Structure formats: C-alpha cells, structure tokens
N, C-alpha and C positions, 0 to 999 in steps of 0.2 A: 781727575779720573773719567775716562769716557766709557760708558756703558752702552752696549747696543744690544736691544732684543732681537733674537732670531726666530723666525717662524719654522716650527717643526712639527708635521701632524702627529698628533697622538702625545704631545708633551704639553703641560700647563705652561712653563715659562722656561725658554733656555736664553742665556744671555752671556756676551763676552765682554770683558773688561780689559782695558789698556790704561795702564798710569806710567807716564813718562819719568816721573820724579823717581818712582822705587822700581821701574823696570817691570812691573806687573803685567803678565799676559796670562790670562785665564778665563775658563768658562764655568758657569754654573748651569746645571740642568735640574728642574724640577719636573719629574716624570707625573707623579701623581701625590695629591693631598686628600684622596677620597676617604681614607681611614685615619687621617691626622695629618700634623705638619710632615713635611718631608725630612728624612735624616739620611745623612750618607758622608762618608768621609772625604777629606780634602786630600787628594793626590798630587804630588810634584814629580814630573818626569819631563825628561828632555825629548820630546815629541819631536820627530823629523819634520812634521808639517801641521799646521792649524787643524786641517781636515782629519788628521790622525787624532789630535786631541779631542776634537768634537765628536768624532765616532766613538771614542773611548768613553767620553762622560755621558753620552746618550746611552750606551749600552749598560754602563754601570749603574746610572740613575734608574734605569727600568728594572734591572735585577735586584735593586734595593727596594723598588715597590713590592716585587713578588716575594723577596726575603722576609719583608716586615709583616706582608699579610699572611703567609703562611706560619709564621712563628707567632702571630697574634699579638703584635706590639702596640696596636693602636696608632701606628705611624705610617707615614706615606715614603716615597722612594725619591731621594735626590743624590746629587754627586756634585762635587767640584774638583777640577784639575787646574793646575798652575804649570804653564809650560816654560820650564827652566832646568837648569842644570843644578844638581843638589849643591855643588859647590859654591854656588852663588846665592845660596839662601841669605837673608837678612832680616832683621826685625822690621824694617821699613816696608820689605815686601809683604810680610805678613799683616803688618798693620793695615796696609793698602787693601789685602784680601778680606780683612775684617769690615772694611767699608764697602765692599762689593757684597759680602754676604748679608750685611745690614740692610742694603737696598732692597732686599727680597722680604723684609718687615716680619721675619719668622716663619715665612713659608718654607724656608730651608734652614735647617739646623746642621751645623757642621761638626766634624770630628776628625780624629787623626787617620792617617791612611799611609800609603807608600810614601817615604822620604819625608813625612811631617810627623813630629813627635809633640809631646807636652810642651816643651819650651816654645815651640812655634806657635801652639795654640794659645799661649799666654799673651803673645804679640797679637794674635788675633783678636783677642778678647779685650784688647784695649779700645777696639773700634766698634765691636758689637757684643751683644749679650747672648747671641745665638750659638753657643760653644758647648760642647759636651766633652767627656773623657778627660777632665782635668782630675787633679789629685784629690784625695778623699778630703785633705786638709783645706783644698780650696773649693769645698762644696760639690765635688765630682765623684765619679764611681772609679776613678783610676784608669789605668791602661786597660782598653776592653779587649786587647788581643791575648790576655790570658784566657779570658772566657772564650774566645774564638778557638783558641788552641784545645780546651777542655772539651768544648762540644765536638770538635773534629774528631777527637779521641774517641768520644762516646759513640760518635757516628761510625767510625770504623768499625767497631765492635757490631753495631746493627747491620752494617753492610755485609760483613763476615757471616752473621747469622743467617741473613738472606740467601747468601750464595752458598754456604757450606752446611748450614744447620747448627753451627756453633759459634758463639761469639768469643770464644777463647783467643787470646792473642798470644799466649805462650808458645814458643816455638815456630811462629809465623815469621815469615820474612816480608818486609816492608820496605818499599823503595820510597824514598821522600825527595821530591824536586824542590829545592828552594829552603834556605836555612835562615830566613828572617826571623822575627820574634815569634811569629806563630808556627812556622815551619820547625823552628828549633824547639818550641815548648811542645808542639805535637811530638816530635822525636823522643823527648825526655818523656812522656806519659807512655808511649809505646815501649820504650826500654825497660821502664819500671814494671811494665805488664808482661815483660819476658819475651818481647819480640826482638829479633835481629834486624839491624838497619843497613840499608845500602843507600847513600845520600850522594846529592849532585848540587853544587852551588858554584857560583863564580868568584866567590870570596874566599880567598885561602885560609883567612883567621877562622872563618867559621867551620870550614872543613876540618881545620885541625882540632878545634874544640869538639866537634863531633866524634872524631876518632879518638882524643884523649878521654873524653868524659863518658861518651856513650858506645865505645868500641865499634863504631861504624865503620863499613867499607866505603871507600869513595869510587866513584865513576864519574865519567865526564857528563855534563848535562845531555848531551846528544846520544850518549851510549845507554842512559837510564831507561829508555824506552825497550831496550832489548834484553833488560835484565828479568830472570825467571824469578817471580816473587808471588806472594798471595796478594798483596795489596799495592798500588800505586797510589801515592798521596801527592798530588799537584798541589804545591804550596808557593808558587811564584806568581808570574803573570798569565794573563788568559790566552787561549786560543790554542793550547798545547794538545787537544784531542782533535786530530784532524785526518785528512786522507792519507798522509804520510806516516803518522804515528800509529794510528788505530791498529792497522795490519801487523805491527811489529811487537804489540803487547803481549806479554807472557804472564798475565795475572788474572786473578778471578774476580778482583773488586777494583774499582777505581774510585777513591773516596780521599777527598784533600780540601785544603782550605781556600785555594785561588779561585778568583772570581772569573766567570764567563769561560769555564774551561773548554767547552765544546765550541769549535770554530764555528760551525754551522749547527744551530741547536737541534734541528730536525734530522738533517742527514747523518750527522755524526752521532746523535743519540741512536739512530737507527742501526748504524754500524756497531755501535757497542752492543746492542740488543742482539743483532744477529750472531755476534760471536760469542754469546752467553756471558758477557762481562757485566757485573753487577756494578751501575753507576750510581753513586750516591750524589743527587742533583746539588751543585756547589751552593745555591742560596738557601738550601734546607740545612746542610751540615755545617755551614760556615757562618750560622746566625747566631752563634754565641756573643759575639761583639754587640750586635745591635740589639739583643736581649739584655745585656748588661746595661747599655745606654738608656733603653727604655725604663729601666728601674730607676735610673738616674733622673729622669723626667717626670717620676711620680709626684703628686702633690706634696706629700709628705717627705719628699727627698730620697736618696738613695738607700736601698734595702739590700745589703749584700747576701743576706740569707734567700730572700725572694729570688734575686738574681741566680744564685746557685741551683736553686730548685727547678727554676724555669730553663736554665741550660740542659740541666739533666732530662728534660723532656724532650729533646732532639731526638733520641732514638726511637720514641713512640711516635714523633711525625714523620721520621724516615719509615718506619714500619707501615703507616698509612700510605705513604707513596708507593712502597714496593707491592703491597697489596692492591692496590688500585691499577698499578701496571700490570701484574699478573692476572686480575680479573678482567680487564678490558683488552690486554694483549696489545699494549702500547708501551712505548719508552717511559723510562722512570722520569726523564725529563717532561714529557707531555703529561705524565700523571701528576708531577708537582704543579706544573703549570694549570691544571684543571682546579686543584685545591686552592691556588692562588687566586684563579679567577672567580671561584665561588665565594671566596672571602671578601674579594672586591665588590662583587654584585651585592652583597648583603647589606641590610642597613647598619650603619655604623652604630656601635652602642653608645 
C-alpha cells in the first residue's frame, strides 16, 4: 500500500492511499483533534474524479469537527472516503482500508456511512482496532443511524416550534428527500407522530415500502423542491440547498439528516433567512449518530440509556442556535458556527 500525505491548510492530516492488490483508492482527512480523537464515517462512492473525492472528505471532516464540538462529545472531526462502485466491494478492499485507518495511530476513528455497513466494518476491524458502530454483541453500540433518525425527528419538532410557535407534527406535511436507513427511519417517526409524507428517492423498492407502510405520496427527486409542505427534510447527499432550489421552496422549515446541505454555507444560509425559512443546521440536527458513538467510546463501555438521553438534548441545542441567530440577526448556520468555535477555543475538559 502506498500512503501519500497531502498538505491542506487548516487540516491536521490528509492522506491518500492506493493499494494495487485490493484495488483500494481512498482518502482520510483529520480536520481537528483539538477536543479529542477525530471521529467520522467511512463513505464509499463512485466519485467522478479524485478531486471530487478530496473535496468531499475535506468538507465532511470539517463538518464532523463542528458536529462533535456543538454536541459536546469530546471528539474531533475526521472522515474517510473510498473511491469505488458499491458493486465492487470486497473484504480485501475493507481489510486494506483498515490498514490505512491504522496508519493514523488512533487520531482517526472510523464508523459506517454511505454504502458501508457493519459487515464491511468487521473486515476493517481485522486490520485496526479504531472502529466503532459494531453490534452490541461485538462490544459496540450498534448501528448509529437509528440515533441519527431519532435526533432528526426531535429536531424537526424544535425547528417547527421556532418557525410556527408549535412543535406539533400531527397534520403537518413533510417532504423527505432520500429514503436510506436514516431517511426512512425519520419518515417512520414522522408518520407515527401524525405527519403526512411526500417522499423522493431513486430506489423503487424504498419508494414502494414508503407507500405501502407509511402512506407516502411519491414525487420525483427534482419535483420535491416544488412541493408545498411545512417541512423539507433533506436526507440524501449534500449541496441540495443552492441558487436553483432555494427560490423554489414552499416550506416553513428545512430540517433533515443530510450533511453539507448548503452548497455555499454563507450565501445560501442567507438566502434561506431572507425567505424566512427556518433552517436547522445539518451538523446540529444530525448529531445523533456521533452522540451514540461517543457513548460507545466511554471508559466504561457503551451506555444505551445515556446515549438516548443525550440524543434527546438535540432540540435544546437547536433552541440555543435559533435564539443566537435571532439575537444577532445572523443565519442559523452562522449561529451554529459561533457555538462550535466557542467550544473549540475553550480548554478541553
């Protein structure tokens, strides 16, 4: 395996790995270990170019720093991306990825992410101990995506409270973009709370399930931005809030699980503010997974009750963000950034 370090301003370590035997081509980015070892999922995606993969891992690792800081997990921010088609996954590929993770000597701790699940992490673990999110039977805290979905659900209520004065979901219309495990889990919570659902996904089986099990209405991914609803919940990939989509939105709230929802954090955050759309900053509302994993890394081992209690604090954190944005007349993204910066500048506990 050939590992090449890349110099990137503002990041502690960024590296690229190539392994001819397994076909691995991957990047790991450690943005900050100021508050503790960096944690971030391992994403597998068929990026069109290496530059696109590098840009993604840099943005995602930076967001993980802020997510962990605002959530008070005692962890830093990192991320890994594998440049590959999901159909080409193999145990050898993930074992090689484990060797790459191990080269960071604990400064980066990995977990599952898009196209990477627990079976893949088991292969990674053969080459490194710096793996989280395995089953409870294996000493982990289980799939963190359930905690992410729960936190997002609670956050939707907090955002509605800010926008409308009521957190009541019964009778509200929510448009969910992306029905992966987190998006579908969020949709289930919303339906149980009495919300009606409009959903979009590229997977026909997921759409069929949402229709049969949740009574959801289906629209195309492109048409979802034009749906009149109370809440838009982006739960797929990032960059969906941009110059083209924001003018089309017909909602009071944007609150979902996707990372890096704002294509341009400053300009598009301001566009939402000017339209009086309440935006729940992604790295605040989707922190349930990292909170769950932080409870796995405690000296005494995973504590499920503690994890659930801390996930239920996400609405309080969002309330702080919204209050700061109102008081300072800034975007909610900028308010969240100020809270993260304050945590990062404080003395570590």
